TISEVEX-35574 format. One record per residue (C-alpha): residue in three letters; x, y, z negated. Coordinates in steps of 0.2 Angstrom, whole numbers, padded with zeros to 4 digits, always signed. Layout:
residues N
AlaXYZ ...
This chain:
residues 604
Met-0043+0159+0025 Ser-0025+0160+0031 Ile-0017+0143+0028 Leu+0000+0150+0021 Ala-0008+0164+0011 Gly+0003+0169-0004 Lys+0017+0159+0002 Val+0035+0165+0003 Ala+0045+0156+0017 Ile+0063+0157+0023 Val+0066+0154+0041 Thr+0084+0152+0047 Gly+0089+0155+0065 Gly+0074+0167+0066 Ser+0081+0179+0078 Ser+0075+0170+0094 Gly+0067+0154+0101 Ile+0059+0142+0089 Gly+0064+0152+0073 Arg+0056+0168+0080 Ala+0040+0160+0086 Ser+0039+0150+0069 Ala+0042+0166+0058 Thr+0029+0175+0068 Leu+0016+0161+0066 Phe+0020+0159+0047 Ala+0017+0178+0045 Lys+0001+0178+0055 Asn-0005+0165+0043 Gly-0002+0174+0028 Ala+0016+0170+0023 Ser+0029+0183+0017 Val+0044+0179+0028 Val+0063+0180+0026 Ile+0072+0180+0042 Ala+0090+0173+0040 Asp+0101+0174+0055 Ile+0119+0179+0060 Asn+0112+0189+0074 Gln+0106+0205+0066 Asp+0098+0213+0081 Gly+0088+0198+0085 Gly+0083+0196+0067 Leu+0077+0214+0065 Thr+0067+0212+0081 Thr+0058+0198+0074 Val+0054+0208+0058 Lys+0047+0222+0069 Glu+0036+0210+0079 Ile+0029+0204+0062 Ala+0027+0221+0056 Arg+0017+0227+0071 Met+0004+0213+0068 Gly+0002+0218+0050 Gly+0013+0204+0042 Lys+0027+0205+0029 Ala+0045+0201+0033 Ile+0063+0206+0029 Phe+0079+0202+0037 Val+0095+0195+0028 Lys+0110+0193+0039 Thr+0116+0175+0035 Asp+0129+0163+0041 Val+0121+0147+0035 Ser+0138+0138+0035 Lys+0144+0150+0021 Ala+0139+0145+0003 Asp+0139+0163-0003 Gln+0128+0169+0011 Ala+0116+0155+0009 Lys+0114+0158-0009 Asn+0112+0177-0006 Cys+0098+0173+0006 Val+0088+0164-0007 Asp+0092+0177-0020 Ala+0086+0191-0008 Ala+0069+0181-0006 Leu+0067+0180-0025 Ser+0072+0198-0027 Lys+0059+0204-0014 Tyr+0045+0192-0017 Gly+0048+0184-0034 Lys+0047+0166-0028 Leu+0051+0154-0014 Asp+0038+0141-0008 Cys+0045+0136+0009 Leu+0061+0134+0019 Phe+0062+0131+0038 Ser+0080+0127+0041 Asn+0081+0130+0059 Ala+0098+0137+0063 Gly+0109+0127+0075 Phe+0117+0127+0092 Asn+0121+0115+0105 Pro+0138+0114+0114 Val+0141+0103+0129 Gly+0155+0090+0129 Thr+0159+0072+0126 Val+0171+0067+0111 Val+0186+0069+0122 Asp+0180+0086+0129 Thr+0176+0093+0111 Ser+0189+0102+0102 Glu+0192+0099+0083 Glu+0187+0117+0080 Leu+0171+0116+0090 Trp+0166+0099+0081 Asp+0169+0107+0064 Arg+0158+0122+0069 Val+0144+0112+0075 Met+0144+0102+0059 Gln+0145+0117+0048 Val+0130+0126+0056 Asn+0119+0111+0061 Leu+0122+0100+0046 Lys+0131+0109+0032 Gly+0120+0125+0035 Ala+0104+0114+0031 Phe+0113+0107+0016 Leu+0118+0124+0009 Met+0101+0131+0012 Cys+0092+0117+0004 Lys+0105+0116-0010 His+0101+0134-0016 Ser+0082+0134-0011 Ile+0077+0118-0021 Pro+0081+0125-0038 Ala+0070+0141-0034 Met+0056+0129-0029 Lys+0058+0119-0045 Glu+0055+0135-0054 Thr+0039+0137-0045 Gly+0034+0119-0048 Arg+0033+0114-0030 Gly+0040+0117-0013 Ser+0041+0112+0005 Ile+0056+0111+0016 Val+0056+0107+0035 Cys+0072+0105+0045 Thr+0074+0106+0064 Ala+0083+0091+0070 Ser+0082+0084+0088 Val+0076+0069+0097 Asp+0094+0068+0102 Gly+0097+0063+0084 Ile+0089+0046+0088 Leu+0091+0045+0107 Ala+0108+0049+0114 Ile+0110+0058+0130 Pro+0126+0062+0139 Asn+0138+0077+0135 Glu+0131+0081+0118 Ala+0142+0071+0106 Ala+0144+0084+0092 Tyr+0126+0090+0093 Ile+0120+0072+0093 Ala+0131+0068+0078 Ser+0125+0083+0068 Lys+0107+0080+0071 Gly+0108+0062+0067 Gly+0116+0067+0050 Leu+0103+0079+0047 Ile+0089+0066+0049 Ala+0098+0055+0036 Leu+0100+0070+0025 Val+0081+0074+0026 Lys+0077+0056+0021 Ala+0089+0057+0006 Met+0082+0073+0000 Ala+0064+0067+0002 Val+0067+0053-0010 Asp+0078+0063-0022 His+0065+0077-0025 Ala+0048+0069-0022 Arg+0044+0068-0040 Glu+0048+0086-0042 Asn+0034+0090-0030 Ile+0046+0096-0017 Arg+0042+0089+0001 Val+0056+0087+0013 Asn+0053+0083+0032 Cys+0061+0086+0048 Ile+0054+0088+0066 Leu+0063+0081+0081 Pro+0059+0092+0097 Gly+0065+0088+0114 Ala+0068+0101+0127 Ile+0060+0117+0121 Arg+0060+0133+0132 Thr+0072+0143+0121 Pro+0088+0153+0124 Leu+0097+0138+0117 Tyr+0090+0127+0130 Glu+0093+0139+0144 Ser+0111+0141+0138 Phe+0113+0122+0138 Ala+0106+0120+0155 Arg+0118+0132+0162 Glu+0133+0125+0154 Ser+0128+0107+0159 Gly+0125+0112+0177 Met+0107+0106+0177 Pro+0099+0109+0194 Arg+0086+0123+0193 Thr+0076+0121+0209 Gly+0059+0113+0210 Gly+0054+0118+0192 Asp+0061+0112+0176 Pro+0073+0097+0178 Gln+0067+0089+0162 Ala+0048+0091+0165 Asp+0046+0074+0172 Gln+0053+0066+0157 His+0039+0071+0146 Ala+0021+0064+0144 Met+0013+0081+0148 Gly+0024+0085+0163 Arg+0032+0100+0155 Ile+0044+0105+0142 Gly+0038+0112+0126 Glu+0036+0130+0120 Pro+0043+0137+0104 Glu+0026+0140+0097 Glu+0021+0122+0098 Val+0036+0117+0087 Gly+0031+0131+0075 Gln+0013+0124+0073 Val+0021+0107+0068 Ala+0032+0116+0056 Met+0018+0125+0048 Phe+0008+0109+0047 Leu+0022+0101+0037 Leu+0025+0117+0026 Arg+0007+0119+0022 Arg+0003+0113+0004 Ser-0013+0104+0002 Asp-0020+0087-0004 Val-0021+0082+0015 His-0002+0085+0018 Asp+0005+0081+0000 Trp+0010+0063+0005 Cys+0019+0069+0020 Arg+0037+0066+0015 Gly+0053+0062+0025 Ala+0044+0064+0042 Arg+0056+0062+0055 Arg+0049+0063+0072 Trp+0041+0075+0085 Arg+0045+0071+0103 Asn+0037+0070+0120 Phe+0028+0087+0115 Leu+0013+0082+0104 Lys+0012+0065+0111 Asp+0020+0056+0096 Leu+0019+0064+0079 Ser+0023+0051+0067 Val+0030+0049+0049 Ser+0043+0036+0045 Arg+0043+0037+0026 Gly+0029+0042+0015 Leu+0014+0042+0026 Cys+0000+0055+0025 Ala-0013+0049+0014 Trp-0030+0057+0012 Met-0032+0052-0006 Asn-0022+0050-0022 Leu-0021+0035-0034 Pro-0036+0039-0045 Gln-0047+0043-0029 Tyr-0042+0026-0022 Val-0045+0016-0037 Leu-0063+0024-0039 Arg-0067+0021-0021 Arg-0062+0002-0023 Leu-0072+0001-0039 Phe-0087+0009-0030 Phe-0086-0004-0016 Ala-0083-0018-0029 Val-0099-0013-0038 Ile-0109-0013-0022 Val-0103-0030-0017 Val-0108-0037-0035 Leu-0125-0029-0034 Ser-0127-0036-0016 Val-0123-0053-0022 Ile-0135-0052-0037 Thr-0149-0046-0026 Ile-0147-0059-0013 Thr-0146-0073-0026 Phe-0161-0066-0035 Val-0172-0066-0020 Leu-0166-0083-0014 Ser-0169-0091-0031 His-0187-0085-0031 Tyr-0192-0091-0014 Val-0183-0108-0014 Gly-0194-0115-0028 Ser-0213-0116-0027 Asp-0216-0109-0045 Val-0205-0096-0052 Ile-0209-0100-0070 Val-0204-0118-0067 Ala-0188-0112-0059 Trp-0184-0102-0075 Leu-0190-0114-0088 Gly-0188-0131-0079 Lys-0198-0146-0085 Ser-0203-0137-0101 Ala-0215-0126-0092 Ala-0227-0141-0089 Leu-0224-0148-0107 His-0226-0132-0116 Pro-0239-0120-0107 Gln-0239-0108-0121 Leu-0220-0106-0121 Ala-0222-0103-0102 Gln-0234-0089-0105 Leu-0223-0081-0117 Tyr-0208-0083-0106 Ala-0218-0076-0091 Ala-0224-0061-0101 Lys-0206-0057-0108 Tyr-0198-0058-0091 His-0212-0051-0081 Leu-0213-0067-0070 Asn-0231-0064-0065 Glu-0227-0047-0058 Pro-0221-0043-0040 Ile-0203-0048-0036 Trp-0197-0030-0036 Val-0203-0028-0054 Gln-0195-0044-0059 Tyr-0179-0038-0051 Tyr-0180-0021-0060 Tyr-0182-0030-0077 Tyr-0168-0043-0073 Ile-0156-0029-0069 Val-0161-0020-0085 Gly-0158-0036-0095 Leu-0141-0038-0087 Leu-0136-0021-0092 Gln-0141-0026-0110 Gly-0132-0042-0109 Asn-0147-0053-0108 Phe-0144-0066-0094 Gly-0159-0077-0100 Tyr-0159-0094-0106 Ser-0152-0110-0098 Pro-0164-0125-0097 Ser-0151-0137-0092 Arg-0141-0133-0108 Gly-0156-0134-0120 Phe-0161-0116-0118 Leu-0145-0109-0125 Pro-0142-0091-0120 Val-0134-0091-0103 Leu-0121-0078-0109 Ala-0116-0091-0123 Val-0114-0105-0110 Ile-0104-0093-0099 Gly-0093-0089-0114 Gln-0090-0108-0117 Thr-0086-0113-0099 Leu-0078-0098-0091 Pro-0062-0099-0102 Leu-0059-0117-0097 Thr-0061-0112-0078 Leu-0049-0098-0080 Gln-0036-0110-0088 Leu-0037-0120-0072 Val-0037-0106-0060 Phe-0021-0098-0069 Phe-0011-0115-0068 Ala-0017-0118-0050 Phe-0012-0100-0045 Val+0005-0102-0053 Ile+0008-0119-0045 Ser+0001-0113-0028 Leu+0012-0097-0028 Gly+0028-0106-0034 Leu+0026-0120-0022 Gly+0021-0109-0008 Val+0035-0097-0010 Leu+0048-0110-0012 Leu+0043-0120+0003 Gly+0040-0105+0014 Ala+0057-0099+0010 Leu+0065-0116+0014 Ser+0055-0117+0029 Ala+0061-0101+0036 Arg+0079-0104+0030 Tyr+0080-0120+0039 Gly+0068-0115+0053 His+0066-0127+0068 Thr+0075-0141+0059 Tyr+0068-0158+0051 Val+0066-0149+0035 Asp+0055-0136+0043 Gly+0045-0149+0051 Gly+0042-0159+0036 Ile+0037-0144+0026 Arg+0025-0139+0039 Ala+0017-0156+0040 Phe+0015-0156+0021 Tyr+0006-0140+0020 Leu-0005-0143+0035 Ala-0010-0160+0027 Gly-0015-0151+0010 Tyr-0023-0136+0019 Ser-0034-0147+0030 Ser-0040-0157+0015 Pro-0056-0153+0005 Pro-0053-0150-0014 Phe-0064-0165-0019 Phe-0054-0177-0008 Val-0037-0171-0015 Ala-0045-0172-0032 Leu-0050-0190-0029 Val-0033-0195-0022 Leu-0024-0188-0037 Leu-0037-0196-0049 Ile-0034-0213-0041 Val-0015-0212-0040 Phe-0010-0203-0057 Ala-0025-0208-0068 Ser-0030-0225-0062 Ile-0015-0233-0054 Leu+0000-0225-0063 Gln-0010-0221-0079 Leu+0001-0206-0081 Leu-0012-0192-0084 Pro-0029-0192-0092 Ser-0044-0194-0079 Gly-0056-0181-0086 Thr-0062-0168-0100 Ala-0052-0153-0105 Val-0044-0160-0121 Asp-0043-0175-0133 Ser-0060-0174-0142 Ser-0052-0180-0158 Leu-0042-0164-0160 Pro-0048-0149-0170 Gln-0052-0134-0160 Pro-0041-0119-0162 Ser-0047-0103-0170 Leu-0056-0090-0158 Ile-0043-0077-0154 Ser-0043-0073-0136 Gly-0057-0085-0131 Ile-0045-0096-0120 Pro-0042-0112-0129 Ile-0024-0115-0122 Leu-0019-0098-0127 Asp-0027-0098-0144 Ser-0019-0115-0148 Leu-0002-0108-0143 Leu-0004-0092-0153 Glu-0010-0102-0168 Gly+0004-0115-0167 Lys-0008-0130-0164 Trp+0005-0139-0153 Ala-0005-0156-0152 Tyr-0020-0147-0145 Phe-0009-0136-0133 Ala+0000-0152-0126 Ser-0017-0161-0124 Ala-0025-0146-0115 Val-0010-0144-0104 Glu-0010-0162-0100 His-0029-0163-0096 Ala-0027-0147-0085 Ile-0012-0154-0074 Leu-0022-0164-0061 Pro-0037-0152-0059 Ser-0025-0138-0057 Leu-0014-0148-0045 Ala-0029-0153-0034 Leu-0033-0134-0032 Ala-0015-0129-0029 Leu-0012-0142-0015 Val-0026-0136-0004 Thr-0021-0117-0005 Phe-0002-0116-0006 Gly+0000-0120+0012 Val-0007-0103+0017 Ile+0006-0094+0007 Thr+0020-0106+0014 Arg+0014-0102+0032 Ile+0012-0083+0030 Leu+0029-0082+0021 Arg+0038-0092+0034 Ser+0031-0082+0048 Ser+0035-0065+0039 Leu+0053-0071+0035 Met+0056-0077+0053 Glu+0051-0059+0059 Val+0061-0050+0046 Leu+0076-0060+0050 Gln+0076-0053+0067 Met+0076-0035+0062 Asn+0090-0023+0064 Tyr+0094-0020+0046 Ile+0097-0039+0044 Arg+0109-0039+0059 Thr+0118-0024+0051 Ala+0120-0034+0034 Arg+0127-0049+0043 Ala+0139-0038+0053 Lys+0145-0030+0037 Gly+0150-0047+0031 Leu+0137-0051+0018 Asp+0135-0069+0012 Glu+0121-0077+0022 Asn+0112-0081+0005 Ala+0113-0063+0000 Val+0106-0058+0016 Phe+0092-0070+0015 Tyr+0087-0069-0003 Arg+0091-0051-0007 His+0087-0042+0009 Ala+0075-0052+0019 Leu+0064-0061+0006 Arg+0059-0046-0003 Asn+0052-0037+0012 Ala+0044-0053+0019 Phe+0035-0055+0002 Ile+0023-0041+0004 Pro+0010-0050+0014 Val+0009-0063+0001 Ile+0003-0050-0012 Thr-0012-0046-0001 Leu-0015-0065+0002 Ser-0015-0068-0017 Ser-0033-0061-0018 Ile-0039-0073-0005 Ile-0030-0087-0014 Leu-0038-0082-0030 Thr-0055-0083-0022 Trp-0052-0100-0015 Leu-0046-0106-0032 Ile-0062-0100-0041 Thr-0074-0107-0029 Gly-0064-0123-0028 Thr-0067-0127-0046 Ile-0085-0131-0042 Phe-0079-0147-0034 Val-0063-0151-0044 Glu-0071-0149-0061 Asn-0085-0161-0057 Val-0072-0174-0051 Phe-0062-0173-0067 Ala-0077-0170-0078 Tyr-0069-0154-0084 Pro-0082-0144-0093 Gly-0079-0127-0085 Leu-0090-0115-0076 Gly-0089-0125-0060 Gln-0096-0140-0068 Tyr-0110-0129-0076 Val-0114-0123-0059 Val-0117-0140-0052 Thr-0127-0145-0067 Ala-0138-0129-0065 Leu-0141-0133-0047 Leu-0146-0151-0050 Gly-0158-0145-0064 Gln-0164-0130-0055 Asp-0158-0119-0069 Tyr-0160-0102-0060 Pro-0154-0091-0074 Gly-0138-0101-0075 Ile-0136-0101-0056 Leu-0138-0082-0056 Ala-0126-0079-0070 Ala-0113-0090-0063 Thr-0114-0082-0046 Ile-0112-0065-0054 Val-0097-0071-0064 Phe-0089-0078-0048 Ala-0093-0061-0039 Val-0085-0050-0052 Thr-0070-0061-0054 Ile-0067-0061-0035 Ala-0070-0042-0034 Val-0057-0039-0048 Gly-0044-0050-0040 Asn-0046-0040-0024 Leu-0044-0024-0033 Val-0028-0029-0042 Ala-0021-0036-0025 Asp-0024-0019-0016 Leu-0016-0009-0030 Leu-0001-0021-0031 Tyr+0001-0020-0012 Ala+0002-0001-0013 Val+0014-0002-0027 Val+0026-0014-0019 Asp+0026-0006-0001 Pro+0031+0012-0003 Gln+0026+0015+0015 Ile+0008+0010+0012 Arg+0004+0023-0001 Leu-0015+0020-0002 Gly-0019+0027+0016 
């Protein structure tokens, strides 16, 4: 099937060179083409070539620098074909001369054709595309728009302006399903190039004088540019994220996109893919833990019932029958998965045979409290010290901050917890040494399941204050061993961003240094921290196993240790599943936030 079948495309500058080659290619691939050019003879010749190969095309004589003629061209396309899908704004010319050599009249004409012409064609094409519900625009700029060469002052200025215009239109009309891109050819074998070569006095002996400047050892052909234009004009899921592309040079050596990278999936597909991998990870963790728990102990029934298996043999038989513990391990695994899907995690011997799900419901909210406070402290402290370290880089302030975070990062959580316990609870007696709340206070009503939040919602301020007070030391112990990673990454990112050209430009414009640092540099440097947040969350969750035991905090971490000591395998399996699910969800959220915060990474 032709990739432009059913599409209507306008090609300006279609009487020769890139325009003629592209128009012919579009028609060959199923498009109905409108040739727009000031050169009537050349334009009609292009139409005849398309007709000879069975394509559809009309010619509209158009000076793209004239608003009425640009509008007339679009109207002619709508009148003939009833819609407009694509615009290839290709018209332009390239006079020779420096600023001194270029007359004001010639300068104005170059700007009118090369820049204003693209503006007018886009101005009148976009409303027609909006009526269709979608559209695609490609403008022919030039590599000279970003890499200046001698004796092309007006041309270089016009193409640089066109590149900026394309970026602006790509941003303005993206949500209207209109894609705007530009291609940047170098030397292409066209009448325009031959004319420039003659005017500039290029030597013509020994082959093309610019051939050795390109990776392929030759200059480009118009058909090659047409292929790139057709790629960008084509409407499909593969190309839909190509917006604001700005570079094509060295002849198919370097085709890149500066804004709006090509992504092979949209947001729903991306989320589903990440969810699929999260399920695979959790299922793998369940499988590995299940198998290990069955082969570590000598008797699987004792593993699942604890000492009660020997004291109550009839109970052991009933338990073995219910959970198929005398069956092969794959049969046990099947029924265990079925039980999980039904919400049956078994019973916890270390907690008096309470249902494991009930124990998780009691302990997990307390752990989530600690993780939340620790994450806030870690993020706040890490960002603050990272920004200060970069702001005062290579000074005593920077050195002190780096020594501080290295000390915390290199210390195990239980050691930091013991130090905080000795200093603040034992010596200074400023904070409580353990438990989650003062036991004399009445529990808040069950609203969200998280005690601190429920006490806040219910207005039980004494309970809220006590719970926060008891959470300070455990949360601080977790945060002090993780904040250093954020500080280090943010410092490195800021130091790199501060050397970028747009920061130099902001300083050259006279902006206050604080505005440059906090408004321009910090926002971009913060992107890696978002990805890092999922790793920090993982460390905080696993760190609760050690910290909660030091502070006798009755959360999930302490339950894991109790289950391990008591060989409570249902509890161990359930806690492992909870940890795995929490970490998987944290990673998914971080991935989505990363794609939202950085527009250049759109889920590719």
